[in-house]
N, C-alpha and C positions, 0 to 999 in steps of 0.2 A: 470337451477339451479345447476345441477350436474357439469356441466362445469365450472361454477363459483365457486363452492366449491373446485373443483380439482385444479384450479389455485392458491388458497390460501393454499392448503394442505402442500406444502413445507415450507411455513412461519410459520404455525401452529407447524409442526414437530420440526423446528428449535428452536422455543420459548420453546417447552417442553424439549429440549436437553440444553438449557442454564443453566449454573452452576451459581446459585445465590450468590451474595457477599455482603459485607458490603456496607451499604447505599441504597441498592435496596428497592423499595417499592412494597410490595405484596398484591394483593387482594385475600382474602380467602373466597370462597363461599361454604357454607354448604347446600346442597339441602334440602329443606323444614325445614330448621332450621336458619332463618334470624337472630335470636338473637346471633347465634354462628358465623356468618359470620363477618368478620372483615378486616381492612386494617392496615398492620404493616410495619414497617421499620427494616430492618435487622441491628442489633447492631454491634459494633466493634469486638465483639467476636463470630460473626456469629450466633446469637441466635434470636429468635422471641418469642413473648408471645401469646398464643393461649387460647381463652376461655375454661374453664373447665380443661384442661390439663396443663395450666401453661406455663413456659419457656421450649423451646426445642431448641436443637442444629441442625443447618441445614448446617454446615460446609461441603463444597465439594459436596452438593446435587444439582441436577438439579431440574427444576420446577415439573416435573412429579414424581420425587422421594419424594419431599416434600408433594405432594398430598397423595401419598401412605402412608407416615409416619404419617401424620395427620389422615387419615382414620383409620389405625391400632390403634392409640391412642384413638380416639373416640369409636372404636369398643370394647375397653377393659373396659367395665362396664359402658359406657356412652350412646351410641346410638346403634340401631340395623341396620346393613348394611348401614353405613354412606357413603355418596357420596360427595367428596370434590374436588372442582376445584380451582387451584392456577393460578393466572395470574400476569405477571409483569405490574405493574402500572407506575413505573419509573425505568429506568436503571441509576444507578449511580456508580456501582462498577467496570465495565470493560471498560478501555480506552486504546488507543494506539496512538503514534504519528508518523506522516509522514513528513519528510522534503525532500528538493531538488526540482527535476523538476516535480512538480505537480502544478496545477493551484491555489489550495487553501491549502497550507501546514498548518499543526497544529495538534491539539489533537482532536480525535473523539471517541465517544462511541461505544462499541461493543455490539451490541443487537443481542443476539444469536450467531450462528455460522456465522462468517464473513471470507470469503476467501481474498486472497491477491488482486485479481482483484476487488472484491467488495469493498475493502477498498480504492483502487486507485480511484474507482468511487465516493466515498464519499469525496474525496479531489478534485474533479473536473476534474479528468483525468490527463493524462500526457501532458507536454508542448511539443511544437515543437522541442525544443533543448534537448530532453531526451537522455541520454546515453545509454549504453548497459547493465548495471546491476542495480540491487536493492539489497541493503544489509539489512537484517533484524537482529537486536540484540534482543535476548531473555533475559528476567530477571526472574529467578527462584523465587519460593515462599521464599527461604532462603536469597534472595537478591544477590546471586552469579551469575554473568554474564555467560551465556553459550556461546559456540562458535557461532559466527554470521553465518547466512545462505546467501549465495550469489545466487540470481536468474538472469539467463540470459534472459533478456526481449524478445529478438528475438525468442528464443526457445520457450518460453512460448506463446508469442502473435502471431507470424508469423507462427511457426511450430506446434502450438497447443499442446505442451507437458503440458498437465493438471496435471501432477504429481508435477509441480512446483508451481501450484496454491494452496498454502498451507493455513491452517487456521491461522488467525492472533490471538495472545494471549494477554492476559492482560499485559500491560506495555511493549509491543513491541516497539521498536523504528526502523522506516523504513527510509532509506535514498535511494532516486533515484538519480543516478549519471547524471552528465551533459555531453552532447556529447562533444568529443574532436574536435577542430576546426583547420582550417588553413585560411589564408588570401591571397587575390589576389588584388594587387593595381597596379596603374599606367595605361597603355594603353590597358585596356580590357573594354568590353561593360558594364559589371556589377561589378565593384570593390566592394568587401564586404568580410565578413567572411562566411566560408562554414563549413558543417558538415564533419568531417574527416571520411574516410572509408579506410580500409586496401587496400594496393596494388595500391593506387591511384598515378598516375604519373603527372609530371608537365603539360603535354599536356592536360590530363583529367581534371586537376584542372582549367586550363585556359578556357577550353570548358564549364565547369560548370559556369564560369563567363562570359559567352556569346561570348567567342572567342577574338581574337586580334581586336583592333581598326584599322582604316585605316592607322593611323600613328605610329603603334607599331614597335619597333626594335625587331623583332622576333628572331634574333640571339644573343641578349644581355640580355636575361632573367637572372634575379638574384634570389638567395634564401637567406633569412635572417633567420638564425637558432641560437638558444640559446643552448650552450653546456656548462654545469656546470657554469651557470649563466654569461657566456661570449658570446658576439655576434659574430658570424662567418658568413662572407659573401661568398657565392659561386657565381662566375660569369660565364656568358656564359654556362649556364647549358644545359645538354642534355634533350631534350624534353621527353625522356622515363625514366628519373630519377624519382625514388619513392620519395615522399615527406613524412614528418613526422608531427605529431601534433604540432600545434603552429608555423609552418613555415610560412614565409611571402615571397610570390612570387611577385617579383617586375618586371613589364614589362616597360622599359624605352621608351621614345619617340624617333623616327627616325628623324634625322635632314636632311636626304637626300631623 
């Protein structure tokens, strides 16, 4: 039983740290005073109505702080040593949006403290063609946009830099970049588009595509590259030549 309780302890603590906002529904339970227990929705001005004490402001307060505030109000001439528990019945106030290379992009609720990786999980995880960065745009309470935060995904996920696993805030907008690609066509075993990586050469790109076919003209490989919206063709390229994103490597057929 103790192990079972301990497994849920982080979730309980997270719920108590949740800052309540407009539209949230709260269950207020007053120990041994069922007639004072109630369910309320937080109004647009961040107030709730509590039996006996009337309307109170809970702007900027967490669940545990609301419990303490109501206990103090009840203790002021109404009840002796009141015990009040507050729970979130419905989360309606905190949301964030994620777009780009996740399996289920869209808007999701923030229930308690939600980290970047937890929010990625809500959106079904990253796609296979995910890029190297995530950009998070914060929106302040005044409506003024703050400077965006750029997260290097490899540093967080592969290198385990947990300092990048930041807490997602209300109205955050997250964009997961798409991987840069290059293309290999013609006489290779697996002509297709491939994820671009730094310092990849022509021969490495061809190797990724399964290598040359039996009828490939190995000494006549071309690169088609867009420069300032103009197509440039490089013929008979060196196999150790580095390629760039969006390059098209063409391996022609040998006729001899």
